[in-house]
C-alpha positions as YAML, in Angstrom:
chain: A
units: angstrom
residues:
- id: 1
  name: UNK
  ca: [94.55, 92.57, -3.20]
- id: 2
  name: UNK
  ca: [96.57, 95.75, -2.01]
- id: 3
  name: UNK
  ca: [98.15, 97.65, -5.15]
- id: 4
  name: UNK
  ca: [101.54, 99.04, -4.08]
- id: 5
  name: UNK
  ca: [103.29, 101.79, -5.61]
- id: 6
  name: UNK
  ca: [107.13, 102.03, -5.11]
- id: 7
  name: UNK
  ca: [109.05, 105.38, -5.51]
- id: 8
  name: UNK
  ca: [112.84, 105.95, -5.28]
- id: 9
  name: UNK
  ca: [113.85, 102.58, -6.46]
- id: 10
  name: UNK
  ca: [117.43, 103.39, -6.63]
- id: 11
  name: UNK
  ca: [117.83, 102.54, -2.91]
- id: 12
  name: UNK
  ca: [118.62, 98.75, -2.49]
- id: 13
  name: UNK
  ca: [115.90, 98.97, 0.29]
- id: 14
  name: UNK
  ca: [113.43, 99.06, -2.55]
- id: 15
  name: UNK
  ca: [114.77, 95.68, -3.85]
- id: 16
  name: UNK
  ca: [114.32, 94.28, -0.51]
- id: 17
  name: UNK
  ca: [110.76, 95.35, 0.09]
- id: 18
  name: UNK
  ca: [110.21, 94.31, -3.53]
- id: 19
  name: UNK
  ca: [111.33, 90.72, -2.55]
- id: 20
  name: UNK
  ca: [109.20, 90.27, 0.50]
- id: 21
  name: UNK
  ca: [106.23, 91.18, -1.50]
- id: 22
  name: UNK
  ca: [106.92, 88.90, -4.39]
- id: 23
  name: UNK
  ca: [108.45, 85.71, -2.96]
- id: 24
  name: UNK
  ca: [106.61, 85.63, 0.47]
- id: 25
  name: UNK
  ca: [103.12, 83.57, 0.45]
- id: 26
  name: UNK
  ca: [101.76, 85.27, 3.45]
- id: 27
  name: UNK
  ca: [101.86, 88.77, 1.48]
- id: 28
  name: UNK
  ca: [100.29, 87.33, -1.51]
- id: 29
  name: UNK
  ca: [97.48, 89.97, -1.10]
- id: 30
  name: UNK
  ca: [99.90, 92.70, -2.15]
- id: 31
  name: UNK
  ca: [101.03, 93.18, -5.57]
- id: 32
  name: UNK
  ca: [103.53, 95.91, -6.93]
- id: 33
  name: UNK
  ca: [101.87, 97.77, -9.90]
- id: 34
  name: UNK
  ca: [103.91, 100.98, -10.41]
- id: 35
  name: UNK
  ca: [107.56, 101.92, -10.08]
- id: 36
  name: UNK
  ca: [108.89, 105.59, -9.87]
- id: 37
  name: UNK
  ca: [112.36, 106.91, -9.80]
- id: 38
  name: UNK
  ca: [114.66, 109.73, -11.38]
- id: 39
  name: UNK
  ca: [116.41, 106.84, -13.82]
- id: 40
  name: UNK
  ca: [114.31, 104.08, -15.08]
- id: 41
  name: UNK
  ca: [117.15, 101.19, -14.75]
- id: 42
  name: UNK
  ca: [116.90, 100.69, -10.91]
- id: 43
  name: UNK
  ca: [112.95, 100.17, -11.58]
- id: 44
  name: UNK
  ca: [113.86, 97.66, -14.35]
- id: 45
  name: UNK
  ca: [116.10, 95.70, -12.36]
- id: 46
  name: UNK
  ca: [113.54, 95.15, -9.77]
- id: 47
  name: UNK
  ca: [111.01, 93.93, -12.40]
- id: 48
  name: UNK
  ca: [113.65, 91.35, -13.77]
- id: 49
  name: UNK
  ca: [114.94, 90.06, -10.42]
- id: 50
  name: UNK
  ca: [111.66, 89.52, -8.98]
- id: 51
  name: UNK
  ca: [109.86, 88.49, -12.24]
- id: 52
  name: UNK
  ca: [107.05, 90.95, -11.95]
- id: 53
  name: UNK
  ca: [104.48, 91.17, -14.51]
- id: 54
  name: UNK
  ca: [101.79, 93.96, -15.38]
- id: 55
  name: UNK
  ca: [103.91, 96.72, -13.35]
- id: 56
  name: UNK
  ca: [104.46, 99.95, -14.95]
- id: 57
  name: UNK
  ca: [107.19, 102.30, -14.79]
- id: 58
  name: UNK
  ca: [106.06, 106.18, -14.68]
- id: 59
  name: UNK
  ca: [107.51, 109.26, -15.29]
- id: 60
  name: UNK
  ca: [106.10, 111.27, -12.50]
- id: 61
  name: UNK
  ca: [104.57, 110.15, -9.08]
- id: 62
  name: UNK
  ca: [101.52, 111.56, -10.16]
- id: 63
  name: UNK
  ca: [100.89, 109.29, -12.73]
- id: 64
  name: UNK
  ca: [100.37, 106.02, -10.45]
- id: 65
  name: UNK
  ca: [97.99, 107.71, -7.86]
- id: 66
  name: UNK
  ca: [95.00, 105.52, -9.59]
- id: 67
  name: UNK
  ca: [97.29, 102.69, -9.86]
- id: 68
  name: UNK
  ca: [97.97, 102.02, -6.31]
- id: 69
  name: UNK
  ca: [96.46, 101.50, -2.92]
- id: 70
  name: UNK
  ca: [99.49, 102.58, -1.03]
- id: 71
  name: UNK
  ca: [103.24, 103.26, -1.20]
- id: 72
  name: UNK
  ca: [106.71, 102.86, -0.17]
- id: 73
  name: UNK
  ca: [108.87, 105.64, -0.30]
- id: 74
  name: UNK
  ca: [112.59, 104.76, -0.57]
- id: 75
  name: UNK
  ca: [114.48, 107.77, -2.36]
- id: 76
  name: UNK
  ca: [118.35, 107.60, -1.43]
- id: 77
  name: UNK
  ca: [117.76, 111.48, -0.38]
- id: 78
  name: UNK
  ca: [115.32, 112.36, 1.98]
- id: 79
  name: UNK
  ca: [114.35, 115.77, 0.20]
- id: 80
  name: UNK
  ca: [112.62, 113.82, -2.16]
- id: 81
  name: UNK
  ca: [110.18, 112.20, 0.61]
- id: 82
  name: UNK
  ca: [107.40, 114.81, 1.26]
- id: 83
  name: UNK
  ca: [107.04, 115.58, -2.36]
- id: 84
  name: UNK
  ca: [106.82, 111.44, -3.49]
- id: 85
  name: UNK
  ca: [104.70, 110.98, -0.40]
- id: 86
  name: UNK
  ca: [102.44, 113.65, 0.31]
- id: 87
  name: UNK
  ca: [100.24, 113.45, -2.76]
- id: 88
  name: UNK
  ca: [99.37, 109.93, -2.09]
- id: 89
  name: UNK
  ca: [98.72, 110.70, 1.49]
- id: 90
  name: UNK
  ca: [96.46, 113.66, 0.81]
- id: 91
  name: UNK
  ca: [94.53, 110.94, -1.44]
- id: 92
  name: UNK
  ca: [93.90, 108.68, 1.47]
- id: 93
  name: UNK
  ca: [96.65, 105.90, 0.57]
- id: 94
  name: UNK
  ca: [98.94, 104.76, 3.51]
- id: 95
  name: UNK
  ca: [102.88, 105.13, 3.27]
- id: 96
  name: UNK
  ca: [106.06, 103.76, 4.48]
- id: 97
  name: UNK
  ca: [108.54, 106.56, 4.54]
- id: 98
  name: UNK
  ca: [112.21, 105.27, 4.45]
- id: 99
  name: UNK
  ca: [114.90, 106.53, 6.57]
- id: 100
  name: UNK
  ca: [115.55, 109.55, 6.71]
- id: 101
  name: UNK
  ca: [111.84, 110.11, 7.14]
- id: 102
  name: UNK
  ca: [112.55, 113.55, 5.71]
- id: 103
  name: UNK
  ca: [115.62, 115.97, 6.12]
- id: 104
  name: UNK
  ca: [113.71, 118.80, 7.12]
- id: 105
  name: UNK
  ca: [111.58, 119.31, 10.29]
- id: 106
  name: UNK
  ca: [108.73, 121.55, 8.79]
- id: 107
  name: UNK
  ca: [108.51, 118.95, 5.97]
- id: 108
  name: UNK
  ca: [108.31, 116.02, 8.49]
- id: 109
  name: UNK
  ca: [105.58, 118.06, 10.56]
- id: 110
  name: UNK
  ca: [103.60, 118.72, 7.24]
- id: 111
  name: UNK
  ca: [103.59, 115.05, 6.42]
- id: 112
  name: UNK
  ca: [102.12, 114.19, 9.93]
- id: 113
  name: UNK
  ca: [99.97, 116.89, 9.84]
- id: 114
  name: UNK
  ca: [98.28, 115.73, 6.45]
- id: 115
  name: UNK
  ca: [98.35, 112.31, 7.86]
- id: 116
  name: UNK
  ca: [96.50, 113.24, 10.91]
- id: 117
  name: UNK
  ca: [93.99, 115.30, 8.81]
- id: 118
  name: UNK
  ca: [93.09, 112.61, 6.44]
- id: 119
  name: UNK
  ca: [93.19, 109.85, 8.79]
- id: 120
  name: UNK
  ca: [95.92, 107.81, 6.90]
- id: 121
  name: UNK
  ca: [98.11, 105.72, 8.62]
- id: 122
  name: UNK
  ca: [101.76, 106.09, 7.83]
- id: 123
  name: UNK
  ca: [105.04, 104.48, 9.29]
- id: 124
  name: UNK
  ca: [108.79, 104.22, 8.02]
- id: 125
  name: UNK
  ca: [112.32, 105.51, 9.33]
- id: 126
  name: UNK
  ca: [115.07, 103.08, 9.93]
- id: 127
  name: UNK
  ca: [114.66, 99.39, 10.38]
- id: 128
  name: UNK
  ca: [117.43, 99.12, 12.97]
- id: 129
  name: UNK
  ca: [115.07, 99.78, 15.63]
- id: 130
  name: UNK
  ca: [113.70, 96.41, 15.20]
- id: 131
  name: UNK
  ca: [116.99, 94.60, 15.75]
- id: 132
  name: UNK
  ca: [116.21, 92.20, 18.20]
- id: 133
  name: UNK
  ca: [118.69, 93.39, 20.72]
- id: 134
  name: UNK
  ca: [117.39, 97.06, 20.18]
- id: 135
  name: UNK
  ca: [113.75, 95.55, 21.15]
- id: 136
  name: UNK
  ca: [114.87, 93.65, 24.01]
- id: 137
  name: UNK
  ca: [116.88, 96.60, 25.47]
- id: 138
  name: UNK
  ca: [114.33, 98.82, 24.92]
- id: 139
  name: UNK
  ca: [111.96, 96.78, 27.36]
- id: 140
  name: UNK
  ca: [114.50, 96.21, 29.76]
- id: 141
  name: UNK
  ca: [114.88, 100.10, 30.03]
- id: 142
  name: UNK
  ca: [111.18, 100.51, 30.32]
- id: 143
  name: UNK
  ca: [110.93, 97.61, 33.01]
- id: 144
  name: UNK
  ca: [113.77, 99.23, 34.84]
- id: 145
  name: UNK
  ca: [115.85, 96.02, 34.41]
- id: 146
  name: UNK
  ca: [119.19, 97.55, 34.65]
- id: 147
  name: UNK
  ca: [118.24, 100.20, 37.84]
- id: 148
  name: UNK
  ca: [120.05, 103.40, 37.90]
- id: 149
  name: UNK
  ca: [121.66, 104.01, 34.23]
- id: 150
  name: UNK
  ca: [124.80, 105.88, 34.51]
- id: 151
  name: UNK
  ca: [125.39, 106.10, 30.71]
- id: 152
  name: UNK
  ca: [125.39, 104.30, 27.38]
- id: 153
  name: UNK
  ca: [127.42, 103.88, 23.97]
- id: 154
  name: UNK
  ca: [126.17, 102.71, 20.96]
- id: 155
  name: UNK
  ca: [127.62, 102.77, 17.50]
- id: 156
  name: UNK
  ca: [126.57, 102.75, 13.74]
- id: 157
  name: UNK
  ca: [128.18, 104.61, 10.85]
- id: 158
  name: UNK
  ca: [127.45, 108.15, 9.40]
- id: 159
  name: UNK
  ca: [128.83, 110.81, 7.36]
- id: 160
  name: UNK
  ca: [128.59, 114.55, 6.82]
- id: 161
  name: UNK
  ca: [130.11, 114.21, 3.44]
- id: 162
  name: UNK
  ca: [127.55, 111.67, 1.53]
- id: 163
  name: UNK
  ca: [125.84, 113.28, -1.60]
- id: 164
  name: UNK
  ca: [122.36, 111.84, -0.61]
- id: 165
  name: UNK
  ca: [121.91, 114.78, 2.35]
- id: 166
  name: UNK
  ca: [125.04, 114.56, 4.26]
- id: 167
  name: UNK
  ca: [124.60, 113.29, 7.96]
- id: 168
  name: UNK
  ca: [121.01, 112.58, 7.46]
- id: 169
  name: UNK
  ca: [121.43, 109.70, 4.94]
- id: 170
  name: UNK
  ca: [122.56, 107.07, 7.64]
- id: 171
  name: UNK
  ca: [122.53, 108.98, 10.93]
- id: 172
  name: UNK
  ca: [118.67, 108.03, 11.14]
- id: 173
  name: UNK
  ca: [119.89, 104.34, 12.08]
- id: 174
  name: UNK
  ca: [121.89, 105.13, 15.11]
- id: 175
  name: UNK
  ca: [119.57, 108.21, 16.36]
- id: 176
  name: UNK
  ca: [116.36, 105.70, 16.07]
- id: 177
  name: UNK
  ca: [118.06, 103.06, 18.05]
- id: 178
  name: UNK
  ca: [119.37, 105.38, 20.56]
- id: 179
  name: UNK
  ca: [115.57, 107.06, 21.01]
- id: 180
  name: UNK
  ca: [113.99, 103.23, 20.61]
- id: 181
  name: UNK
  ca: [116.28, 102.23, 23.77]
- id: 182
  name: UNK
  ca: [116.48, 105.37, 25.90]
- id: 183
  name: UNK
  ca: [113.28, 107.27, 25.10]
- id: 184
  name: UNK
  ca: [111.91, 110.06, 23.07]
- id: 185
  name: UNK
  ca: [112.58, 112.84, 25.85]
- id: 186
  name: UNK
  ca: [115.56, 113.39, 24.55]
- id: 187
  name: UNK
  ca: [116.58, 117.03, 25.56]
- id: 188
  name: UNK
  ca: [119.56, 118.27, 23.84]
- id: 189
  name: UNK
  ca: [122.46, 117.14, 22.07]
- id: 190
  name: UNK
  ca: [126.48, 117.80, 21.74]
- id: 191
  name: UNK
  ca: [128.16, 116.92, 18.83]
- id: 192
  name: UNK
  ca: [131.58, 117.31, 17.02]
- id: 193
  name: UNK
  ca: [133.85, 115.94, 14.41]
- id: 194
  name: UNK
  ca: [137.37, 114.63, 15.25]
- id: 195
  name: UNK
  ca: [139.43, 113.24, 12.35]
- id: 196
  name: UNK
  ca: [136.21, 112.75, 10.14]
- id: 197
  name: UNK
  ca: [134.58, 110.91, 12.86]
- id: 198
  name: UNK
  ca: [131.32, 112.18, 14.34]
- id: 199
  name: UNK
  ca: [130.48, 111.96, 17.79]
- id: 200
  name: UNK
  ca: [127.13, 113.04, 19.35]
- id: 201
  name: UNK
  ca: [126.13, 113.06, 22.85]
- id: 202
  name: UNK
  ca: [122.56, 113.01, 23.71]
- id: 203
  name: UNK
  ca: [121.35, 114.77, 26.74]
- id: 204
  name: UNK
  ca: [118.60, 113.04, 28.71]
- id: 205
  name: UNK
  ca: [117.28, 114.26, 32.43]
- id: 206
  name: UNK
  ca: [119.18, 110.98, 34.04]
- id: 207
  name: UNK
  ca: [121.79, 110.33, 31.86]
- id: 208
  name: UNK
  ca: [123.89, 111.07, 29.02]
- id: 209
  name: UNK
  ca: [124.31, 108.45, 25.83]
- id: 210
  name: UNK
  ca: [127.25, 108.67, 23.66]
- id: 211
  name: UNK
  ca: [126.15, 107.72, 19.81]
- id: 212
  name: UNK
  ca: [129.49, 106.95, 17.93]
- id: 213
  name: UNK
  ca: [128.94, 107.52, 14.38]
- id: 214
  name: UNK
  ca: [131.83, 105.37, 13.66]
- id: 215
  name: UNK
  ca: [132.54, 103.48, 10.38]
- id: 216
  name: UNK
  ca: [133.07, 100.07, 12.01]
- id: 217
  name: UNK
  ca: [131.84, 97.01, 10.60]
- id: 218
  name: UNK
  ca: [130.18, 95.61, 13.48]
- id: 219
  name: UNK
  ca: [127.46, 97.38, 15.82]
- id: 220
  name: UNK
  ca: [127.44, 97.52, 19.57]
- id: 221
  name: UNK
  ca: [125.45, 98.70, 22.58]
- id: 222
  name: UNK
  ca: [127.00, 99.32, 26.21]
- id: 223
  name: UNK
  ca: [125.01, 100.33, 29.11]
- id: 224
  name: UNK
  ca: [126.76, 101.28, 32.39]
- id: 225
  name: UNK
  ca: [124.33, 100.73, 35.18]
- id: 226
  name: UNK
  ca: [124.37, 100.22, 39.05]
- id: 227
  name: UNK
  ca: [123.48, 96.54, 38.30]
- id: 228
  name: UNK
  ca: [125.94, 95.70, 35.63]
- id: 229
  name: UNK
  ca: [127.77, 96.58, 32.38]
- id: 230
  name: UNK
  ca: [125.52, 95.07, 29.49]
- id: 231
  name: UNK
  ca: [127.59, 94.87, 26.04]
- id: 232
  name: UNK
  ca: [125.97, 93.50, 23.36]
- id: 233
  name: UNK
  ca: [126.46, 93.23, 19.39]
- id: 234
  name: UNK
  ca: [123.58, 94.17, 17.51]
- id: 235
  name: UNK
  ca: [122.02, 91.86, 14.64]
- id: 236
  name: UNK
  ca: [120.54, 93.47, 11.83]
- id: 237
  name: UNK
  ca: [120.05, 90.62, 9.60]
- id: 238
  name: UNK
  ca: [116.04, 90.60, 9.96]
- id: 239
  name: UNK
  ca: [115.40, 94.00, 10.48]
- id: 240
  name: UNK
  ca: [113.75, 94.75, 6.45]
- id: 241
  name: UNK
  ca: [111.44, 91.56, 7.39]
- id: 242
  name: UNK
  ca: [110.14, 93.05, 10.75]
- id: 243
  name: UNK
  ca: [109.76, 96.41, 9.21]
- id: 244
  name: UNK
  ca: [108.14, 95.29, 6.17]
- id: 245
  name: UNK
  ca: [105.81, 93.37, 8.28]
- id: 246
  name: UNK
  ca: [104.66, 96.15, 10.20]
- id: 247
  name: UNK
  ca: [103.78, 98.09, 6.75]
- id: 248
  name: UNK
  ca: [101.61, 95.16, 5.76]
- id: 249
  name: UNK
  ca: [99.78, 95.16, 9.09]
- id: 250
  name: UNK
  ca: [99.55, 98.79, 9.17]
- id: 251
  name: UNK
  ca: [97.62, 98.62, 5.38]
- id: 252
  name: UNK
  ca: [95.38, 95.91, 6.35]
- id: 253
  name: UNK
  ca: [94.22, 97.57, 9.84]
- id: 254
  name: UNK
  ca: [94.67, 101.08, 8.97]
- id: 255
  name: UNK
  ca: [96.74, 101.48, 11.95]
- id: 256
  name: UNK
  ca: [100.02, 102.97, 12.34]
- id: 257
  name: UNK
  ca: [102.89, 100.75, 14.35]
- id: 258
  name: UNK
  ca: [104.37, 104.39, 15.34]
- id: 259
  name: UNK
  ca: [103.37, 107.62, 16.66]
- id: 260
  name: UNK
  ca: [103.66, 110.73, 15.61]
- id: 261
  name: UNK
  ca: [106.60, 111.60, 17.95]
- id: 262
  name: UNK
  ca: [108.31, 108.39, 16.88]
- id: 263
  name: UNK
  ca: [108.36, 109.78, 13.45]
- id: 264
  name: UNK
  ca: [109.16, 113.19, 14.35]
- id: 265
  name: UNK
  ca: [111.99, 112.82, 16.88]
- id: 266
  name: UNK
  ca: [114.51, 111.66, 14.75]
- id: 267
  name: UNK
  ca: [114.14, 114.66, 12.29]
- id: 268
  name: UNK
  ca: [114.70, 116.79, 15.02]
- id: 269
  name: UNK
  ca: [117.49, 115.16, 16.80]
- id: 270
  name: UNK
  ca: [119.64, 114.80, 13.53]
- id: 271
  name: UNK
  ca: [118.86, 118.57, 12.79]
- id: 272
  name: UNK
  ca: [120.26, 119.28, 16.46]
- id: 273
  name: UNK
  ca: [123.20, 117.02, 15.63]
- id: 274
  name: UNK
  ca: [123.65, 119.05, 12.37]
- id: 275
  name: UNK
  ca: [123.38, 122.82, 14.17]
- id: 276
  name: UNK
  ca: [125.67, 121.57, 17.12]
- id: 277
  name: UNK
  ca: [128.87, 120.62, 14.57]
- id: 278
  name: UNK
  ca: [128.20, 123.86, 12.86]
- id: 279
  name: UNK
  ca: [127.62, 126.18, 16.05]
- id: 280
  name: UNK
  ca: [130.44, 123.82, 18.12]
- id: 281
  name: UNK
  ca: [127.92, 123.93, 20.93]
- id: 282
  name: UNK
  ca: [125.30, 121.97, 22.67]
- id: 283
  name: UNK
  ca: [121.72, 122.37, 20.96]
- id: 284
  name: UNK
  ca: [118.11, 121.81, 22.36]
- id: 285
  name: UNK
  ca: [115.77, 119.51, 20.36]
- id: 286
  name: UNK
  ca: [113.33, 122.00, 18.84]
- id: 287
  name: UNK
  ca: [110.26, 120.57, 19.64]
...
């Protein structure tokens, strides 16, 4: 039996993951034993909605160290992710860290360095990179199915005004989808705001990809290539199931589904987007 600690339960993602644990037969070897959030009400709501018995709500994350075998960190604000996850990683406990992985590149590197030193598997970030269309496009780009790619466009909402870390709260979704499809070798970004709308151009060696952080209700990918113009809507309905299954397999096998680069790069790209908006110029990705 794997005992799970959930930290940052004020996020709706926490309830989605709790439902996976509590209501799916294939995860019967997982059990939530402890909760933590800045307020107790969200944890109490999850306990009630998922009919969880025997779990405790702690006042400090460290209070659950000996109660859990792994943790799911879902705080809305990424500024809490390092402080919540690190003590558990240092004790050898696998961790899922929700988007944004962190809001600070130094914190992200510290988590990754500690996990490597302790030989602890970690995963996390946005579940949007597991959209079926994103996974298909990723393979098509890797297989050179489009031939020469001229450019591409993808959209997902984000705002610099969010109380939960500004740009970082939602930008990770689009950034991670872009990195998943076009690769981790993004060189720089040029970002600006027009009429409250953020546009960021991701510069690769072979092409530029436009990330539209538009407050639209549908999500779409467009790829302009020598072979075709590929247009498809992006389905996000099953991403929590896929993302949680990756976490379960990681805990069971001790092998992370994501590389260090896949966890770090979204933080570096968001940091560059933020700087580009502030400085009004193209900013290189600080590797």
